[in-house]
Every structure is written in C-alpha cells, then in structure tokens.
C-alpha positions as CSV (number, residue, x, y, z in Angstrom):
1,X,0.4,15.7,-21.4
2,X,-2.5,13.3,-21.9
3,X,-1.6,11.5,-18.8
4,X,-1.4,14.7,-16.8
5,X,-4.9,15.6,-18.0
6,X,-6.2,12.2,-17.1
7,X,-4.8,12.5,-13.6
8,X,-6.4,16.0,-13.2
9,X,-9.7,14.6,-14.3
10,X,-9.4,11.7,-11.8
11,X,-8.8,14.3,-9.0
12,X,-11.8,16.3,-10.1
13,X,-13.9,13.1,-10.2
14,X,-12.8,12.3,-6.6
15,X,-14.0,15.7,-5.4
16,X,-17.3,15.2,-7.2
17,X,-17.8,11.8,-5.7
18,X,-17.2,13.1,-2.2
19,X,-19.9,15.7,-2.9
20,X,-22.6,14.0,-4.8
21,X,-21.9,10.3,-4.8
22,X,-21.8,7.7,-7.7
23,X,-24.4,7.9,-10.4
24,X,-27.6,6.3,-9.1
25,X,-26.2,6.0,-5.5
26,X,-26.6,7.9,-2.3
27,X,-24.5,10.9,-1.6
28,X,-21.1,10.3,-0.1
29,X,-21.2,12.9,2.6
30,X,-18.2,14.6,4.2
31,X,-19.1,12.9,7.6
32,X,-17.1,9.8,6.7
33,X,-20.2,7.7,6.3
34,X,-18.4,6.0,3.4
35,X,-15.3,5.1,5.3
36,X,-14.1,1.5,4.9
37,X,-11.1,-0.8,5.4
38,X,-10.3,-3.8,3.1
39,X,-8.0,-6.8,3.4
40,X,-7.8,-10.1,1.5
41,X,-7.9,-13.7,2.8
42,X,-5.2,-15.0,0.3
43,X,-6.9,-18.4,0.6
44,X,-5.4,-21.0,-1.9
45,X,-8.9,-22.6,-2.4
46,X,-10.5,-19.3,-3.3
47,X,-9.3,-15.7,-2.5
48,X,-11.7,-13.1,-1.1
49,X,-11.8,-9.5,0.1
50,X,-13.0,-8.8,3.6
51,X,-14.7,-5.4,3.9
52,X,-15.3,-3.3,7.0
53,X,-17.3,-0.1,7.5
54,X,-15.5,2.6,9.4
55,X,-17.5,4.6,11.9
56,X,-16.9,8.3,12.7
57,X,-14.9,7.2,15.8
58,X,-12.7,4.9,13.8
59,X,-14.2,1.6,14.9
60,X,-14.8,-1.1,12.3
61,X,-17.8,-3.3,11.5
62,X,-17.7,-6.3,9.2
63,X,-19.4,-5.4,5.9
64,X,-19.1,-8.6,3.9
65,X,-16.8,-11.1,2.2
66,X,-16.4,-10.8,-1.6
67,X,-14.9,-13.6,-3.7
68,X,-12.2,-12.4,-6.2
69,X,-12.9,-15.5,-8.4
70,X,-9.2,-16.3,-8.2
71,X,-6.8,-18.1,-5.9
72,X,-4.6,-16.9,-3.2
73,X,-1.2,-18.4,-2.4
74,X,-2.2,-19.8,1.0
75,X,1.0,-18.6,2.6
76,X,2.3,-15.2,3.7
77,X,2.7,-12.8,0.8
78,X,5.8,-11.1,2.3
79,X,4.8,-7.9,0.6
80,X,3.2,-4.5,1.0
81,X,0.4,-3.2,-1.4
82,X,-1.5,-6.5,-2.0
83,X,-4.8,-4.6,-1.7
84,X,-4.9,-1.0,-3.2
85,X,-7.5,1.6,-3.6
86,X,-7.6,4.1,-6.5
87,X,-7.0,7.7,-5.5
88,X,-10.7,8.5,-5.9
89,X,-11.7,5.5,-3.9
90,X,-13.8,4.1,-6.7
91,X,-11.7,1.0,-7.5
92,X,-10.1,-1.7,-5.4
93,X,-7.4,-3.8,-6.9
94,X,-6.4,-7.2,-5.2
95,X,-3.6,-9.6,-6.1
96,X,-4.5,-13.3,-6.7
97,X,-1.1,-14.7,-6.0
98,X,-2.1,-18.3,-6.7
99,X,-3.8,-17.7,-10.1
100,X,-1.5,-14.9,-11.3
101,X,-4.1,-12.2,-11.8
102,X,-5.4,-8.9,-10.5
103,X,-9.0,-8.7,-9.4
104,X,-10.8,-5.3,-9.7
105,X,-13.8,-4.3,-7.6
106,X,-16.1,-1.3,-7.9
107,X,-16.5,0.3,-4.5
108,X,-19.7,1.9,-3.4
109,X,-20.6,2.9,0.1
110,X,-18.1,0.4,1.4
111,X,-19.6,-2.5,-0.5
112,X,-17.9,-4.2,-3.5
113,X,-18.9,-5.5,-6.9
114,X,-16.4,-7.6,-8.9
115,X,-15.5,-6.1,-12.2
116,X,-13.3,-8.8,-13.4
117,X,-9.8,-10.4,-13.3
118,X,-6.9,-9.7,-15.5
119,X,-3.6,-11.7,-15.9
120,X,-1.0,-10.0,-13.9
121,X,1.7,-10.2,-16.7
122,X,3.8,-12.6,-14.7
123,X,3.9,-15.2,-11.9
124,X,2.9,-14.7,-8.3
125,X,1.6,-11.1,-8.2
126,X,2.2,-9.7,-4.7
127,X,1.7,-5.9,-4.9
128,X,-0.3,-3.4,-7.0
129,X,-0.3,0.4,-7.4
130,X,-2.2,3.0,-9.3
131,X,-1.8,6.6,-10.4
132,X,-4.5,8.3,-12.4
133,X,-5.7,5.6,-14.9
134,X,-2.5,3.6,-14.8
135,X,-2.0,0.4,-12.7
136,X,1.2,-1.6,-12.3
137,X,1.5,-5.1,-10.7
138,X,4.6,-6.5,-9.2
139,X,5.1,-10.2,-9.9
140,X,7.6,-12.0,-7.6
141,X,8.2,-15.1,-9.7
142,X,11.0,-14.2,-12.2
143,X,10.4,-10.7,-10.9
144,X,8.9,-8.1,-13.2
145,X,6.4,-5.2,-13.3
146,X,3.6,-4.9,-15.8
147,X,1.3,-2.0,-16.6
148,X,-2.4,-1.6,-17.3
149,X,-4.9,1.1,-18.1
150,X,-8.2,1.4,-16.2
151,X,-11.2,2.0,-18.3
152,X,-14.3,4.0,-17.2
153,X,-16.0,0.7,-16.1
154,X,-13.0,-0.4,-14.1
155,X,-11.6,-3.0,-16.5
156,X,-7.9,-3.4,-17.0
157,X,-6.1,-3.5,-20.3
158,X,-2.4,-4.4,-20.6
159,X,-0.2,-1.6,-21.8
160,X,2.0,-2.7,-24.7
161,X,5.7,-2.6,-23.9
162,X,5.2,-2.0,-20.2
163,X,6.4,-5.3,-18.8
164,X,9.9,-4.9,-17.4
165,X,12.1,-7.6,-15.9
166,X,13.8,-6.7,-12.6
167,X,17.2,-7.6,-11.3
168,X,17.7,-8.7,-7.7
169,X,15.6,-11.1,-5.5
170,X,12.9,-11.0,-2.9
171,X,10.4,-8.6,-4.5
172,X,8.3,-6.9,-1.8
173,X,6.5,-3.8,-3.0
174,X,5.8,-1.6,-6.1
175,X,4.4,1.9,-5.8
176,X,4.1,5.0,-7.9
177,X,5.7,8.1,-6.6
178,X,3.2,10.8,-5.7
179,X,3.6,12.6,-9.0
180,X,3.0,9.3,-10.9
181,X,6.1,9.8,-13.0
182,X,8.1,6.9,-11.6
183,X,7.8,3.5,-9.9
184,X,9.9,2.2,-7.0
185,X,10.3,-1.5,-6.2
186,X,11.9,-2.9,-3.1
187,X,13.9,-6.2,-3.3
188,X,14.5,-7.5,0.2
189,X,16.7,-10.5,-0.5
190,X,19.2,-8.6,-2.7
191,X,19.1,-5.4,-0.5
192,X,18.3,-3.3,-3.5
193,X,15.7,-0.7,-4.7
194,X,14.7,-0.5,-8.3
195,X,13.2,2.6,-9.9
196,X,11.6,3.0,-13.3
197,X,10.5,6.3,-15.0
198,X,7.0,6.1,-16.5
199,X,6.1,8.0,-19.7
200,X,2.9,9.9,-20.5
201,X,1.4,6.7,-22.1
202,X,2.0,4.7,-18.9
203,X,5.0,2.8,-20.3
204,X,7.7,2.1,-17.7
205,X,11.3,2.6,-18.9
206,X,14.3,0.4,-18.1
207,X,14.8,-0.2,-14.4
208,X,17.7,1.2,-12.5
209,X,18.9,-0.7,-9.4
210,X,20.4,0.9,-6.3
211,X,21.9,-0.6,-3.2
212,X,19.6,0.0,-0.2
213,X,21.0,2.0,2.7
214,X,20.4,-0.9,5.1
215,X,19.6,-4.6,4.9
216,X,16.3,-6.1,3.9
217,X,14.4,-3.1,2.3
218,X,10.8,-4.2,2.6
219,X,7.7,-2.0,2.6
220,X,7.6,1.8,2.0
221,X,5.3,4.7,2.4
222,X,5.0,7.4,-0.3
223,X,5.0,11.1,0.6
224,X,3.5,14.0,-1.3
225,X,6.8,15.2,-2.7
226,X,8.1,12.0,-4.3
227,X,9.8,10.9,-1.2
228,X,9.6,7.3,0.1
229,X,10.2,6.0,3.6
230,X,11.6,2.4,3.4
231,X,11.6,-0.1,6.1
232,X,14.8,-2.1,6.6
233,X,13.9,-5.3,8.5
234,X,17.5,-6.0,9.4
235,X,18.9,-2.5,8.8
236,X,20.4,-1.8,12.3
237,X,22.9,-3.6,14.6
238,X,22.0,-6.2,17.2
239,X,19.3,-7.8,15.1
240,X,17.2,-4.6,15.2
241,X,15.5,-2.7,12.3
242,X,15.7,0.7,10.7
243,X,14.1,3.0,8.1
244,X,15.6,5.2,5.5
245,X,14.1,7.9,3.3
246,X,14.8,8.8,-0.4
247,X,13.7,11.1,-3.1
248,X,12.7,9.7,-6.5
249,X,13.2,12.0,-9.5
250,X,11.0,11.9,-12.6
251,X,13.8,10.2,-14.5
252,X,13.9,7.4,-11.8
253,X,17.0,8.7,-10.1
254,X,17.0,7.6,-6.4
255,X,18.7,9.9,-3.9
256,X,19.2,9.0,-0.3
257,X,18.0,11.6,2.2
258,X,18.2,9.8,5.6
259,X,20.3,6.7,6.0
260,X,19.2,3.8,8.2
261,X,17.6,5.5,11.2
262,X,17.2,2.8,13.8
263,X,13.7,1.9,15.2
264,X,15.2,0.2,18.2
265,X,12.6,-2.5,17.4
266,X,12.7,-5.8,15.6
267,X,11.6,-6.6,12.0
268,X,10.2,-3.3,10.8
269,X,8.6,-4.5,7.5
270,X,5.7,-2.2,6.6
271,X,5.5,1.5,6.4
272,X,2.9,4.3,5.7
273,X,3.2,8.1,5.4
274,X,0.4,10.2,6.8
275,X,-1.9,12.2,4.5
276,X,-0.3,15.5,5.7
277,X,3.2,14.2,4.9
278,X,4.4,14.9,8.5
279,X,4.8,11.5,9.9
280,X,5.7,7.9,9.0
281,X,4.9,4.7,10.8
282,X,6.7,1.4,10.7
283,X,5.0,-1.9,11.8
284,X,7.6,-3.9,13.8
285,X,6.5,-7.5,13.5
286,X,8.9,-9.2,15.9
287,X,8.4,-6.4,18.6
288,X,4.6,-6.2,18.4
289,X,5.0,-2.5,18.0
290,X,4.6,0.5,15.7
291,X,7.3,3.2,15.5
292,X,6.7,6.9,14.8
293,X,9.0,9.0,12.6
294,X,8.7,12.7,11.9
295,X,9.3,13.9,8.3
296,X,10.8,17.4,7.6
297,X,10.3,19.4,4.4
298,X,13.3,17.9,2.8
299,X,12.1,14.3,3.3
300,X,14.5,13.6,6.2
301,X,13.1,11.4,9.0
302,X,13.7,11.4,12.7
303,X,12.6,8.7,15.2
304,X,10.1,10.3,17.4
305,X,8.7,7.3,19.3
306,X,10.2,3.8,19.1
307,X,6.9,2.4,20.4
308,X,4.1,4.7,19.5
309,X,1.9,1.6,20.0
310,X,2.5,-1.8,21.5
311,X,0.2,-4.8,22.0
312,X,1.8,-8.0,22.9
313,X,1.2,-11.0,20.7
314,X,-0.1,-9.1,17.7
315,X,2.8,-9.4,15.2
316,X,1.7,-6.3,13.3
317,X,2.0,-6.4,9.4
318,X,0.3,-4.1,6.9
319,X,-0.6,-0.5,7.8
320,X,-3.1,1.9,6.2
321,X,-4.4,5.4,7.1
322,X,-8.0,6.6,6.6
323,X,-8.6,9.0,3.8
324,X,-9.4,11.8,6.3
325,X,-6.0,11.2,7.9
326,X,-7.5,10.7,11.4
327,X,-7.0,7.0,11.8
328,X,-4.2,4.3,11.4
329,X,-5.1,0.7,10.9
330,X,-2.8,-2.3,11.3
331,X,-3.3,-6.0,10.4
332,X,-2.5,-7.9,13.6
333,X,-1.6,-11.2,12.1
334,X,-1.1,-13.3,15.3
335,X,-4.4,-12.1,16.7
336,X,-6.2,-12.4,13.3
337,X,-7.5,-8.9,13.8
338,X,-7.3,-5.3,12.6
339,X,-6.2,-2.8,15.2
340,X,-7.4,0.9,15.0
341,X,-5.6,4.0,16.3
342,X,-6.5,7.7,16.4
343,X,-3.7,9.9,15.1
344,X,-3.0,13.0,17.2
345,X,-1.7,16.3,15.9
346,X,1.8,15.3,17.0
347,X,1.5,11.9,15.4
348,X,1.1,10.0,18.6
349,X,-1.4,7.1,18.6
350,X,-4.3,6.1,20.9
351,X,-6.1,2.7,20.5
352,X,-9.7,3.0,19.3
353,X,-11.9,0.3,20.8
354,X,-11.2,-3.4,20.6
355,X,-9.5,-5.0,17.6
356,X,-11.9,-6.2,14.9
357,X,-11.5,-10.0,14.2
358,X,-10.8,-11.1,10.6
359,X,-10.3,-14.5,8.9
360,X,-7.0,-16.2,9.2
361,X,-4.5,-15.8,6.4
362,X,-5.5,-12.3,5.6
363,X,-3.0,-10.1,3.7
364,X,-2.8,-6.5,2.4
365,X,-4.7,-3.5,3.8
366,X,-6.3,-0.5,2.3
367,X,-8.5,2.2,3.8
368,X,-10.7,5.1,2.8
C-alpha cells in the first residue's frame, strides 16, 4: 500500500512540475521547452553525460557535458537502459560500468546537477530502471539485480535484502513493468528471460527463469499494460532477427503472447514502445534500419514496416521516445550521432533535420 501511495504521489508531482516547474526555477511549460535527450560517453578515464535540448520540431542542440565522477568501461556496454530518467523527469540515473556505481543527476530545464554516486551492489552495472521511488540496477559481472530507494533530494539508499543473483549469462537489460510490481531481465547468451516480483517495500523476490521464444533476447520496450516487446538478435532463420511479446504478471509469471515475429533485418538489439502503447520499434544494428511493429490490445505484435527508417552506415543502437510521444531518437554508433524522427499517427517515421553529433563511445539513451 505504501508503495502504491508513493507512486501516486510521484505521478501527481510530475503533473505539478509540468505546470509550475521546480521550486525556485522557471515554469516548465507545455510547449516542450524542457525537452531533452541524454546519453553517456562510457569513457574509461572518466564517464560523463552528454545533454541535448530538444526543440519543438524535434531537432537537438548540445546543452553540455556533465562528469559522473565515475568511470565507464571504455567498450560497448551491450545493454539497454544504461541511462534512465525517472517518470517525472526529475532524476537521471547513469551506470558507471568501470567503477561499479550508479550516478544520479537532478534535471532542471535540460541541465544537470550531480547528486552523487552509489555502489551498484555488484560488478559492471549496465542497466538501471525506476518505478516510483524504487531503483534497480543490473550488474553483468556475476549477474545480479540490486535495489535502492530514492530520497527527496535524489540520493540512493540500498534496500536491505533486495540483491538477487541471476542464473544465465549475458545480462542485457533490467526494467520494471508498467505497474512496478515486477522486474524483467534479458540474458542474451543463455537465451533466457528472468522475472522477479517486487513487494511493497521494493524488495525483489526470487528470480524465475524462462526460455526465450527466440535466440539472443536483448533489449525490450515496456508497454502500459505490463507487456514487454523483446528483441531477438538471432531469433529468425538465415541470420536474421525477430521480436517477441510477453505479459508479466504481478507474481513474476511470464506468458508468451507473440512468438518470434521476424523483422527481416539483421541484429535487432534495442526496442522501445511508444507512449500510446500502439507501436514498437526495433533498432537493427547490422541492417542500419529501424523496424515498426503494431501492438494490439492483447499485447500481440505484427510487423508493419521492416524498414520504417534506413540510413546506411549508422549501425543504430539505443532508442528513446520523447515524453510527448512525437519523436523517436536513435543512437547511431558508426556515425557518432543521434538521429531524430517524427512519429506519424500510423507509426511511420520521417527524419527530422540532420543527425546531431556526439562524442565517440556514447552508450544509453533517454529522452523527455
């Protein structure tokens, strides 16, 4: 009950912030003047967040570089969710894979202030998720998940008894379901998906492991009704990829809805579900493309456009949608850029301006 009340208060706070802004700050108007996109450098000599302001037309402008105070890994994270915003857009959480901690930033009008760093509860954190005032980190070394509470000033405090070891190999992403009552974790090397129920105190229960519908479950998008759309980098014949959808119950039970729907593209690794719960996109790294799936009311997915977007030589990775649901952003790793697309009513994509250059080695992507 307490956790449900906390989540409701967080939602009310989000509405308040959209209306009147932070205490002592300027109003956050409904015209998207506070829109922003964030990624991290993952630099082994000193990790940092790269911030970009989002204009009304979706284009991005560099807005600063903010050191986390920790270290990146210096190599590809091979994960989704390395950079995550709270639901109210007030806090940004960033993995420091090289120093085994999570950095927290306060977000105000697209600029960042470092709150602090907290040990991740394991080795090599690669993904982080939040629901209400509960944060969980996924550690890839000796894989586990570990939970934290978020205080009013943004500081993280470990939750006693929340660290859970995971079976399988190749951890890729952790995320809460939309209700916040369960966690899902993809394990790409063992072709498994782990789920954990989360109680009202934020403590994760024992993990349950399920065999993925297809090979190499990687990133996944979360829908509004506890459904997840999971990419399968090698989940289709002839070296192609696929996506599957599932429902996650409050007790952590995972139920397959759509089994291995082929993208017809190569290496679908990242996924996002739109704010209206109607569409899912996969970033197909080896095909330089983005695929579009439609989602029905039961959580079933249908391939609508194998190549909703294609830009040669980009090697697309992480995906994020703006809070208003109008724009899709993609980390174009080979071009060292962030690509921007307008989302039409039917889910189709149109490129917005030129790609925005970022530093090499960036990983993770979050948008508001």
